[in-house]
C-alpha positions as CSV (number, residue, x, y, z in Angstrom):
1,X,50.3,34.5,-26.1
2,X,48.9,33.4,-22.7
3,X,45.4,33.3,-24.2
4,X,46.5,31.1,-27.0
5,X,48.2,28.7,-24.5
6,X,45.1,28.5,-22.4
7,X,43.0,27.8,-25.5
8,X,45.4,25.0,-26.5
9,X,45.5,23.5,-23.0
10,X,41.7,23.7,-22.7
11,X,41.2,22.2,-26.2
12,X,43.6,19.3,-25.5
13,X,42.0,18.7,-22.0
14,X,38.8,17.8,-23.9
15,X,40.6,15.0,-25.6
16,X,42.2,11.9,-24.0
17,X,45.4,13.9,-23.2
18,X,45.9,14.4,-19.5
19,X,45.7,18.2,-19.2
20,X,44.1,20.0,-16.4
21,X,42.6,23.2,-17.8
22,X,40.9,24.1,-14.5
23,X,44.2,24.5,-12.7
24,X,45.6,26.5,-15.6
25,X,42.6,28.8,-15.6
26,X,42.6,29.1,-11.8
27,X,46.3,30.0,-11.8
28,X,45.9,32.6,-14.5
29,X,43.0,34.2,-12.7
30,X,44.9,34.2,-9.4
31,X,47.8,36.2,-10.9
32,X,45.3,39.0,-11.8
33,X,47.5,40.0,-14.8
34,X,44.9,39.1,-17.4
35,X,41.3,39.9,-18.3
36,X,39.5,37.2,-16.3
37,X,36.4,37.3,-18.4
38,X,38.4,36.8,-21.5
39,X,40.3,33.9,-19.8
40,X,36.9,32.3,-19.0
41,X,35.7,32.7,-22.6
42,X,38.9,31.4,-24.1
43,X,39.0,28.3,-21.8
44,X,35.4,27.6,-22.5
45,X,35.6,27.9,-26.2
46,X,38.8,25.7,-26.4
47,X,37.3,23.0,-24.2
48,X,34.0,22.9,-26.0
49,X,35.7,22.8,-29.4
50,X,37.8,19.9,-28.2
51,X,34.6,18.0,-27.4
52,X,33.3,18.9,-30.9
53,X,36.4,17.1,-32.3
54,X,35.6,14.0,-30.2
55,X,32.0,14.1,-31.5
56,X,33.1,14.4,-35.1
57,X,35.6,11.6,-34.6
58,X,32.8,9.4,-33.3
59,X,30.3,10.5,-35.9
60,X,32.6,10.0,-38.9
61,X,34.6,7.0,-37.8
62,X,32.3,4.3,-36.5
63,X,34.4,1.6,-38.3
64,X,37.7,2.8,-36.8
65,X,36.9,2.2,-33.2
66,X,38.4,-1.3,-33.3
67,X,41.8,0.0,-34.7
68,X,44.7,-0.2,-32.3
69,X,45.7,3.4,-32.8
70,X,42.1,4.7,-32.1
71,X,42.4,7.2,-29.2
72,X,39.7,5.7,-27.0
73,X,39.9,2.2,-25.6
74,X,36.9,-0.1,-25.9
75,X,36.4,-0.2,-22.1
76,X,36.1,3.7,-22.1
77,X,33.6,3.6,-24.9
78,X,31.6,0.8,-23.2
79,X,31.5,2.6,-19.8
80,X,30.5,5.9,-21.5
81,X,27.9,4.1,-23.6
82,X,26.3,2.6,-20.4
83,X,26.3,6.1,-18.8
84,X,24.7,7.4,-22.0
85,X,22.1,4.7,-22.1
86,X,21.2,5.3,-18.5
87,X,20.9,9.1,-18.6
88,X,20.4,9.8,-22.3
89,X,21.4,13.0,-23.9
90,X,21.4,14.8,-20.6
91,X,24.5,12.9,-19.7
92,X,26.3,15.3,-21.9
93,X,26.0,17.9,-19.2
94,X,28.7,15.8,-17.5
95,X,31.1,15.8,-20.4
96,X,33.5,17.8,-18.1
97,X,33.9,14.8,-15.7
98,X,37.4,13.3,-15.8
99,X,37.8,9.8,-17.4
100,X,34.2,9.4,-18.5
101,X,33.5,12.8,-20.1
102,X,35.8,12.7,-23.1
103,X,34.7,9.2,-24.2
104,X,31.1,10.3,-23.6
105,X,31.5,13.0,-26.3
106,X,32.8,10.4,-28.7
107,X,29.9,8.1,-27.9
108,X,27.5,10.9,-28.6
109,X,29.0,11.1,-32.1
110,X,28.9,7.3,-32.5
111,X,25.3,7.3,-31.6
112,X,24.6,10.2,-34.0
113,X,23.3,12.7,-31.3
114,X,22.1,15.8,-33.1
115,X,24.9,18.3,-33.2
116,X,22.8,21.2,-31.9
117,X,21.7,19.1,-28.9
118,X,25.3,18.0,-28.3
119,X,26.8,21.5,-28.5
120,X,24.2,23.0,-26.1
121,X,24.4,20.4,-23.5
122,X,28.2,20.1,-23.6
123,X,28.6,23.9,-23.5
124,X,26.3,24.2,-20.5
125,X,28.3,21.6,-18.5
126,X,31.8,22.8,-19.4
127,X,31.1,26.5,-19.1
128,X,29.4,25.9,-15.7
129,X,32.5,24.2,-14.5
130,X,34.7,27.1,-15.6
131,X,32.3,29.6,-14.1
132,X,32.7,27.8,-10.7
133,X,36.5,28.1,-11.0
134,X,36.1,31.7,-12.1
135,X,34.0,32.7,-9.1
136,X,36.1,30.8,-6.6
137,X,39.2,32.5,-7.8
138,X,37.9,36.0,-8.4
């Protein structure tokens, strides 16, 4: 059950919802009651999958970004677009960065970044962040 909860928190943390998956992962590792490697894998998979949802949302909903209910505000998209224009696809390595990272994954979808490039870069960045937490807490 704890692994499913970590997956859900990590998944939701990759969206606009204010979850902190790093603290959750660190706390679970600190308790030493669970398989730490499995915790790392579950958190990474959930967080990357959440970013994939953002990418798909951007990719398939270009015309919906002006709707009031759309989860990302125009200012977030604009800030992330400038970041993306400045650094290109490699900016996806920073998809884990609070505030700018989640809209960045949406912008990648809006800009039709190739999915394989997207998944590789986002996974490198997000897994690296969790690896740091993993090693600091182990």
